[in-house]
C-alpha positions as CSV (number, residue, x, y, z in Angstrom):
1,X,128.3,-53.2,-68.1
2,X,129.1,-53.3,-71.8
3,X,129.7,-55.8,-74.6
4,X,132.8,-57.3,-72.7
5,X,130.7,-57.9,-69.6
6,X,127.9,-59.7,-71.5
7,X,130.4,-61.9,-73.4
8,X,131.4,-63.4,-70.0
9,X,128.1,-65.2,-69.7
10,X,127.0,-67.9,-72.3
11,X,123.4,-66.7,-72.4
12,X,124.3,-63.1,-73.3
13,X,127.2,-63.5,-75.6
14,X,127.0,-61.1,-78.4
15,X,124.8,-58.7,-76.6
16,X,125.5,-55.0,-77.5
17,X,124.7,-52.2,-75.3
18,X,125.7,-50.2,-72.2
19,X,124.0,-50.7,-68.9
20,X,125.2,-48.5,-66.0
21,X,125.4,-50.0,-62.5
22,X,125.2,-48.0,-59.3
23,X,126.4,-50.0,-56.3
24,X,126.2,-48.6,-52.7
25,X,127.8,-50.5,-49.8
26,X,126.7,-49.7,-46.3
27,X,129.2,-51.3,-44.0
28,X,128.6,-52.1,-40.3
29,X,130.6,-54.1,-37.9
30,X,128.9,-57.5,-38.7
31,X,127.9,-57.2,-42.4
32,X,127.7,-55.1,-45.4
33,X,124.4,-54.1,-47.2
34,X,125.0,-54.0,-51.0
35,X,122.4,-51.9,-52.9
36,X,122.6,-52.2,-56.7
37,X,120.6,-50.5,-59.4
38,X,121.1,-50.9,-63.1
39,X,119.8,-48.6,-66.0
40,X,120.7,-48.7,-69.6
41,X,119.9,-49.7,-73.1
42,X,120.9,-52.9,-75.0
43,X,120.3,-54.1,-78.6
44,X,117.6,-56.8,-78.9
45,X,115.8,-58.5,-81.6
46,X,112.0,-57.9,-81.9
47,X,110.1,-61.1,-81.5
48,X,107.4,-59.9,-83.9
49,X,109.4,-58.5,-87.0
50,X,113.0,-59.8,-86.2
51,X,114.5,-56.3,-86.6
52,X,117.1,-55.0,-84.1
53,X,115.8,-52.5,-81.6
54,X,117.0,-50.6,-78.5
55,X,115.6,-52.2,-75.3
56,X,115.7,-50.1,-72.0
57,X,116.7,-52.2,-69.0
58,X,116.4,-51.1,-65.4
59,X,116.2,-52.9,-62.0
60,X,117.6,-53.1,-58.5
61,X,118.6,-55.7,-56.0
62,X,119.8,-55.6,-52.4
63,X,122.1,-58.2,-50.9
64,X,124.1,-58.6,-47.8
65,X,127.8,-59.6,-47.5
66,X,129.4,-61.0,-44.3
67,X,132.5,-62.9,-43.4
68,X,132.6,-66.5,-42.3
69,X,129.9,-69.1,-42.2
70,X,126.1,-68.8,-41.9
71,X,124.0,-71.8,-40.6
72,X,120.4,-70.5,-40.9
73,X,118.3,-68.1,-43.0
74,X,117.9,-67.4,-46.6
75,X,121.3,-67.7,-48.4
76,X,119.9,-66.3,-51.7
77,X,120.4,-62.8,-50.5
78,X,123.7,-63.3,-48.7
79,X,127.2,-63.4,-50.0
80,X,129.6,-65.2,-47.7
81,X,133.1,-64.0,-47.9
82,X,136.2,-65.9,-46.6
83,X,138.1,-64.1,-43.9
84,X,141.1,-63.7,-46.2
85,X,139.2,-62.1,-49.1
86,X,139.8,-58.5,-49.8
87,X,137.4,-57.9,-52.7
88,X,133.7,-58.3,-53.4
89,X,132.9,-59.8,-56.9
90,X,129.5,-58.4,-58.0
91,X,129.5,-59.6,-61.6
92,X,127.1,-62.6,-60.8
93,X,124.5,-60.4,-58.9
94,X,124.6,-57.7,-61.6
95,X,124.0,-60.3,-64.3
96,X,121.2,-61.6,-62.2
97,X,119.5,-58.2,-62.0
98,X,119.9,-57.9,-65.8
99,X,118.4,-61.2,-66.5
100,X,115.5,-60.8,-64.0
101,X,114.6,-57.5,-65.7
102,X,114.9,-58.6,-69.3
103,X,111.4,-59.0,-70.7
104,X,110.1,-62.4,-71.8
105,X,108.7,-61.0,-75.0
106,X,110.6,-58.2,-76.8
107,X,108.6,-56.2,-79.3
108,X,108.6,-52.8,-80.8
109,X,106.0,-50.3,-79.7
110,X,102.8,-50.5,-81.8
111,X,103.5,-49.2,-85.3
112,X,107.3,-49.4,-85.2
113,X,107.7,-52.9,-86.6
114,X,109.1,-53.6,-90.0
115,X,106.1,-53.0,-92.4
116,X,107.1,-55.7,-94.8
117,X,107.4,-58.4,-92.1
118,X,104.0,-57.2,-90.6
119,X,102.4,-57.9,-94.0
120,X,103.9,-61.4,-94.2
121,X,102.7,-62.1,-90.7
122,X,99.2,-60.9,-91.6
123,X,99.1,-63.1,-94.7
124,X,100.3,-66.2,-92.7
125,X,97.9,-65.7,-89.8
126,X,95.1,-68.2,-89.7
127,X,91.7,-67.3,-88.3
128,X,90.4,-69.8,-85.8
129,X,86.9,-71.0,-86.2
130,X,84.5,-71.6,-83.4
131,X,83.5,-74.8,-85.1
132,X,84.8,-77.9,-83.2
133,X,85.7,-81.0,-85.2
134,X,83.0,-83.7,-84.2
135,X,85.8,-86.3,-83.7
136,X,86.9,-84.4,-80.6
137,X,83.5,-84.7,-79.2
138,X,83.5,-88.4,-79.6
139,X,86.9,-88.7,-77.8
140,X,85.6,-86.5,-74.9
141,X,82.8,-89.0,-74.5
142,X,85.4,-91.8,-74.0
143,X,87.2,-89.7,-71.3
144,X,83.9,-89.0,-69.4
145,X,83.0,-92.7,-69.2
146,X,85.9,-93.7,-67.0
């Protein structure tokens, strides 16, 4: 999965990097078990200092593919193929593995952030005081009187 793959999806447009996908298909008479693993590095923006960084991504997912209809069970892990289909499109499940393993917060390891930006953040950080504004205490009294 490279830049062209990521450009096919709106959320990941412009993502740079290379993620290798290993797909194993175990076929039986009734269904196919599809085992997918991804591993690679993409460029990401650090949420703390806004500098570009290399982000390692890895994950795995198992799905099942079968021909025809399916009335019961969990359809999230099944791919239903029409009888006349002769290929298995795995772009959506591979994208799903990537997105499920992309961290919510992307930051450099400690000490690797842009030093200038860290100084700016330190200057802008406001220390919270333990003192509570007395007006909030009065409002809390109104809530408790219900």
